[in-house]
C-alpha positions as CSV (number, residue, x, y, z in Angstrom):
1,X,-264.7,126.3,47.4
2,X,-263.2,126.9,50.4
3,X,-260.2,125.3,51.5
4,X,-257.1,125.4,53.3
5,X,-253.1,124.2,53.8
6,X,-253.2,123.6,57.7
7,X,-249.1,123.2,57.6
8,X,-248.8,126.1,56.1
9,X,-251.4,127.7,58.5
10,X,-248.9,126.0,61.3
11,X,-245.8,126.9,59.2
12,X,-246.7,131.1,59.6
13,X,-248.0,131.3,63.1
14,X,-246.0,128.6,65.2
15,X,-243.5,130.5,67.4
16,X,-240.5,130.9,66.7
17,X,-238.3,128.4,67.5
18,X,-234.1,128.6,68.7
19,X,-233.3,126.0,66.1
20,X,-235.3,125.6,63.5
21,X,-234.9,122.0,61.8
22,X,-238.7,122.3,60.8
23,X,-239.1,125.3,57.9
24,X,-237.4,123.5,54.9
25,X,-235.6,126.5,52.9
26,X,-231.8,127.0,52.3
27,X,-230.0,129.1,54.5
28,X,-230.7,132.6,52.8
29,X,-228.9,134.2,50.7
30,X,-227.6,138.3,51.1
31,X,-227.3,141.1,48.8
32,X,-223.2,139.9,48.7
33,X,-224.1,137.1,47.2
34,X,-225.7,138.3,44.2
35,X,-222.7,141.6,43.2
36,X,-223.9,144.3,41.0
37,X,-227.9,143.8,42.8
38,X,-227.8,147.3,44.1
39,X,-226.8,148.6,40.4
40,X,-230.2,146.4,39.1
41,X,-232.6,147.3,40.9
42,X,-235.2,148.8,38.7
43,X,-238.9,149.5,39.0
44,X,-239.4,149.7,35.3
45,X,-239.6,147.1,32.6
46,X,-242.3,144.4,30.9
47,X,-243.9,141.5,31.7
48,X,-246.4,140.9,29.3
49,X,-244.8,136.3,29.1
50,X,-242.6,136.6,31.8
51,X,-239.9,139.3,32.5
52,X,-237.8,137.9,28.9
53,X,-234.7,137.7,30.1
54,X,-235.7,136.0,33.2
55,X,-237.5,133.3,31.1
56,X,-234.0,133.1,28.4
57,X,-232.0,132.2,31.3
58,X,-234.3,129.3,33.0
59,X,-235.4,128.1,29.6
60,X,-231.1,128.3,28.6
61,X,-230.4,126.4,32.4
62,X,-233.0,123.7,31.9
63,X,-232.3,122.8,28.1
64,X,-235.7,124.3,26.9
65,X,-236.9,126.9,24.6
66,X,-238.5,129.4,26.2
67,X,-242.2,128.9,24.8
68,X,-241.8,125.7,27.2
69,X,-241.3,128.1,30.1
70,X,-244.0,130.2,32.1
71,X,-242.7,132.3,35.2
72,X,-244.8,132.2,38.9
73,X,-244.6,133.6,42.3
74,X,-242.0,131.1,43.6
75,X,-242.9,127.0,43.3
76,X,-246.4,127.3,45.0
77,X,-247.3,129.3,42.7
78,X,-246.1,127.7,39.9
79,X,-248.0,124.6,41.2
80,X,-250.6,126.7,41.2
81,X,-250.8,128.2,38.1
82,X,-250.1,124.4,36.2
83,X,-253.2,122.9,38.5
84,X,-255.2,126.2,37.4
85,X,-254.2,125.7,33.3
86,X,-255.0,121.8,33.6
87,X,-257.9,121.2,35.4
88,X,-261.1,121.3,34.7
89,X,-264.1,121.3,37.1
90,X,-264.5,117.7,38.6
91,X,-261.3,116.5,36.6
92,X,-259.6,113.8,39.2
93,X,-256.2,114.5,40.8
94,X,-254.4,111.8,42.2
95,X,-251.7,112.4,44.4
96,X,-248.7,111.1,46.5
97,X,-249.5,110.4,50.8
98,X,-247.0,111.2,52.1
99,X,-248.1,115.1,50.6
100,X,-247.0,118.5,50.8
101,X,-250.0,120.0,51.6
102,X,-250.6,123.3,49.5
103,X,-250.6,121.2,46.7
104,X,-253.9,118.8,47.2
105,X,-255.4,121.6,48.5
106,X,-254.3,124.1,45.5
107,X,-256.2,120.9,43.6
108,X,-259.5,121.0,45.3
109,X,-259.7,124.8,45.3
110,X,-259.8,124.8,41.5
111,X,-262.3,122.1,41.9
112,X,-260.7,118.7,41.5
113,X,-261.1,115.8,42.8
114,X,-258.5,115.2,45.2
115,X,-256.9,111.3,45.5
116,X,-254.3,109.7,47.1
117,X,-251.9,106.6,46.5
118,X,-249.6,105.6,48.8
119,X,-245.3,106.1,48.8
120,X,-244.2,103.2,52.0
121,X,-241.4,103.5,54.1
122,X,-241.1,100.2,53.3
123,X,-240.2,100.9,49.8
124,X,-238.2,103.6,50.6
125,X,-241.0,106.2,50.2
126,X,-240.5,104.9,46.2
127,X,-243.2,105.5,43.8
128,X,-244.7,101.5,42.8
129,X,-245.9,102.6,39.2
130,X,-248.8,99.4,39.6
131,X,-250.2,101.0,43.1
132,X,-250.6,103.9,40.5
133,X,-252.2,102.2,38.1
134,X,-254.3,100.3,40.1
135,X,-255.7,104.0,41.6
136,X,-256.3,105.8,37.5
137,X,-259.7,106.1,36.9
138,X,-261.3,107.3,33.7
139,X,-261.5,110.6,35.6
140,X,-258.1,111.2,36.6
141,X,-256.1,113.9,34.7
142,X,-252.8,114.8,36.4
143,X,-251.0,112.7,38.5
144,X,-248.5,114.7,41.0
145,X,-245.0,113.7,42.3
146,X,-242.5,115.7,44.1
147,X,-239.2,114.6,43.5
148,X,-237.5,114.9,45.6
149,X,-240.0,113.5,47.8
150,X,-241.7,116.3,50.5
151,X,-241.5,115.2,52.9
152,X,-239.2,112.1,52.9
153,X,-236.7,113.9,50.5
154,X,-236.5,110.8,48.5
155,X,-236.1,110.4,45.1
156,X,-238.3,108.4,42.3
157,X,-236.4,105.9,41.1
158,X,-235.6,106.1,36.9
159,X,-237.0,103.5,35.9
160,X,-240.3,103.9,37.8
161,X,-240.3,107.3,36.4
162,X,-240.0,105.8,33.2
163,X,-242.9,103.4,33.6
164,X,-245.1,106.3,35.0
165,X,-243.9,108.0,31.9
166,X,-245.2,105.5,29.5
167,X,-248.4,105.0,31.9
168,X,-249.5,108.3,31.2
169,X,-248.6,108.5,27.6
170,X,-250.8,105.4,27.6
171,X,-253.8,106.6,29.6
172,X,-253.6,110.1,28.5
173,X,-253.4,112.1,32.2
174,X,-250.5,114.4,32.9
175,X,-247.9,114.1,35.4
176,X,-247.1,117.5,37.1
177,X,-243.8,116.9,39.0
178,X,-242.7,119.5,42.0
179,X,-239.1,119.5,41.5
180,X,-237.9,122.5,43.8
181,X,-235.3,120.1,46.2
182,X,-234.3,118.7,42.8
183,X,-231.1,121.1,42.7
184,X,-230.0,120.0,45.9
185,X,-229.4,116.0,44.8
186,X,-225.7,115.9,44.9
187,X,-224.8,114.7,41.2
188,X,-223.1,111.5,42.5
189,X,-226.6,110.0,43.8
190,X,-228.4,110.7,40.8
191,X,-229.4,113.5,40.0
192,X,-232.8,113.6,38.0
193,X,-233.0,115.8,34.8
194,X,-236.4,117.5,34.5
195,X,-239.0,115.4,34.2
196,X,-240.6,118.0,31.7
197,X,-237.2,117.3,29.1
198,X,-237.9,113.5,29.3
199,X,-241.5,113.7,27.5
200,X,-244.1,116.1,26.9
201,X,-246.3,113.9,29.3
202,X,-244.7,115.6,31.8
203,X,-244.8,119.5,33.5
204,X,-242.3,120.5,36.0
205,X,-241.9,123.1,38.8
206,X,-239.4,124.4,40.6
207,X,-237.9,127.9,42.0
208,X,-234.9,130.1,43.3
209,X,-236.1,129.1,46.2
210,X,-235.3,125.6,48.5
211,X,-231.8,124.9,45.7
212,X,-230.4,128.6,46.2
213,X,-231.4,130.6,49.3
214,X,-233.7,132.8,47.5
215,X,-236.9,132.5,48.6
216,X,-237.5,136.2,49.0
217,X,-237.0,136.8,45.3
218,X,-240.2,134.6,45.0
219,X,-239.3,133.3,41.3
220,X,-240.7,130.3,40.3
221,X,-241.2,128.4,36.9
222,X,-243.3,125.6,34.7
223,X,-241.6,123.5,32.8
224,X,-244.1,122.5,29.8
225,X,-244.3,121.6,26.3
226,X,-245.0,124.5,24.5
227,X,-249.0,124.1,24.4
228,X,-249.4,123.8,28.3
229,X,-247.0,126.5,29.0
230,X,-249.1,128.7,27.0
231,X,-252.4,128.0,29.0
232,X,-250.3,127.9,32.0
233,X,-249.4,131.9,30.9
234,X,-253.4,132.9,30.7
235,X,-253.8,131.2,34.0
236,X,-251.1,133.7,35.3
237,X,-253.0,136.7,33.7
238,X,-256.0,135.6,35.6
239,X,-254.2,135.7,39.0
240,X,-251.3,138.5,39.1
241,X,-250.6,139.1,35.0
242,X,-247.5,140.6,35.6
243,X,-244.7,140.0,37.7
244,X,-242.7,142.3,40.2
245,X,-239.9,143.3,37.4
246,X,-237.6,143.9,40.8
247,X,-237.4,140.6,41.9
248,X,-237.4,139.8,38.5
249,X,-234.3,141.3,38.2
250,X,-232.5,140.4,40.5
251,X,-233.6,136.4,39.7
252,X,-231.7,137.6,36.3
253,X,-228.5,138.2,38.2
254,X,-228.7,134.8,40.1
255,X,-229.2,132.4,36.9
256,X,-225.9,134.4,36.1
257,X,-224.2,133.2,39.1
258,X,-226.1,130.0,39.7
259,X,-222.4,127.8,39.5
260,X,-221.7,130.2,42.3
261,X,-224.3,129.2,44.2
262,X,-225.0,126.3,43.6
263,X,-221.5,125.6,44.8
264,X,-222.5,127.3,48.8
265,X,-226.1,125.1,48.5
266,X,-223.7,121.9,47.5
267,X,-221.4,122.4,50.3
268,X,-224.2,122.7,53.0
269,X,-225.8,119.3,51.7
270,X,-222.4,117.3,51.7
271,X,-222.1,118.7,55.5
272,X,-225.6,118.6,56.7
273,X,-226.8,115.6,54.5
274,X,-223.6,113.3,55.9
275,X,-224.1,114.5,59.5
276,X,-227.5,113.4,59.2
277,X,-227.4,110.2,57.9
278,X,-224.8,109.4,60.7
279,X,-227.3,110.7,63.6
280,X,-230.2,108.9,61.9
281,X,-228.0,105.2,62.1
282,X,-227.9,106.1,65.7
283,X,-231.5,106.1,67.0
284,X,-232.7,103.0,67.4
285,X,-235.8,104.8,67.9
286,X,-236.5,105.5,64.2
287,X,-236.9,104.1,61.0
288,X,-235.8,106.2,57.9
289,X,-235.6,106.0,54.6
290,X,-232.2,107.7,53.5
291,X,-232.7,110.8,52.2
292,X,-231.0,112.5,49.1
293,X,-231.9,116.6,49.6
294,X,-232.5,118.7,52.7
295,X,-235.6,116.5,54.0
296,X,-236.0,113.3,56.3
297,X,-239.2,111.7,57.5
298,X,-238.1,109.1,60.3
299,X,-240.9,107.0,62.2
300,X,-240.5,106.6,65.8
301,X,-241.6,102.6,66.9
302,X,-243.6,101.8,68.7
303,X,-246.3,105.1,68.7
304,X,-249.4,106.4,66.3
305,X,-248.9,110.1,66.4
306,X,-245.6,112.1,66.8
307,X,-247.1,115.4,67.1
308,X,-246.9,115.3,71.1
309,X,-242.9,114.3,70.7
310,X,-242.2,117.4,68.7
311,X,-244.8,119.9,71.3
312,X,-242.2,118.2,74.3
313,X,-239.1,118.7,71.9
314,X,-240.3,122.3,70.9
315,X,-240.9,123.3,74.9
316,X,-238.3,121.7,76.7
317,X,-235.2,122.7,74.0
318,X,-236.6,125.2,71.4
319,X,-236.0,123.0,68.9
320,X,-239.0,122.7,66.1
321,X,-239.6,119.5,63.3
322,X,-242.6,119.5,61.7
323,X,-245.1,116.9,62.7
324,X,-245.7,113.9,60.4
325,X,-249.9,114.7,60.5
326,X,-249.8,117.9,58.6
327,X,-248.7,115.4,55.2
328,X,-250.7,112.8,56.2
329,X,-248.3,110.3,58.0
330,X,-249.1,110.9,61.7
331,X,-246.3,108.5,63.0
332,X,-243.1,110.7,61.5
333,X,-241.7,114.1,61.7
334,X,-240.3,116.2,59.7
335,X,-236.6,117.0,59.4
336,X,-235.4,120.2,57.2
337,X,-231.3,120.5,57.4
338,X,-230.4,123.3,54.8
339,X,-229.2,125.7,57.3
340,X,-226.3,126.7,59.4
341,X,-224.3,123.4,59.8
342,X,-223.9,124.2,63.5
343,X,-227.5,124.7,64.9
344,X,-228.5,121.1,62.2
345,X,-226.1,119.5,64.5
346,X,-227.3,121.2,67.6
347,X,-230.7,120.7,67.2
348,X,-229.7,116.9,66.1
349,X,-228.3,116.1,69.0
350,X,-231.2,117.6,71.2
351,X,-234.0,115.4,69.1
352,X,-231.2,112.2,70.0
353,X,-231.7,113.4,73.7
354,X,-235.6,113.7,73.8
355,X,-235.4,110.4,71.8
356,X,-233.8,108.6,74.4
357,X,-235.3,110.3,77.5
358,X,-239.1,109.5,76.3
């Protein structure tokens, strides 16, 4: 089935901005952040079920058995393999909206039938289990969530997640939870446990990209019950079969220094998130749910489409934000603030000036 992900196509082809608040990666690490990296690189190694030292470290970091881990090329690869391992042709996939468009695109590519349920700004972009229950059909095989939510950076409240889990256990569907921003949630903000550790009805995906600044390693994973993890590993047999050993060796080093990398990420989050919250409070033209990760998704009052604003902002200031229509919410735009704090602060200032002058 032919399909595409318009947001990803735009993200790869857009002009290079002076200040990028559209791309959502954390400020990138360098080799200096991974002591011993040069000595660790080797092209030899085996990865029949994932590179074993990496699988063991992923399992240890999340408190699960290695048999419940499947590795993948980044979180997008993990999402694709999870969908491939779980879906049959014509299964229905119920996806949140606003959404991260590579996920429904992958479901359609694999023959799934995609339906949507709303996450509403008026509810702080939390998930309403009653709305989900009303959208389920006898064909529903998967419920897809991002937690924290992409594009809004908000969390599903714990009680509502538990209600969704009970619904999944009762109705016999699986919850696929993309948690790639989870490790950016500060402990005091209530960082959730991986959904896969809460119930066999849940599957969690993540990577070293968004929370640790290691996008180029393409280290992603799936956490699931042993049976579902086995099915997902069999899906990888079809897609690429074998993981890239040099990247996996460097990813092992990253897991061995995860506390140091996490401290670096937390420092960026504390600085940038505090500044974004202060800035949002000063913007009378914006409505926004309070973010808890490195994304915010404000809505501009009184307009239906923020894309002209985003284009004008870029042309006049060189600051890039992501138009909301890519996420199914045209009146919004997404701000990503995992980068250098000084550039984030300048970018916010330019956005504020453009809003005031419009």
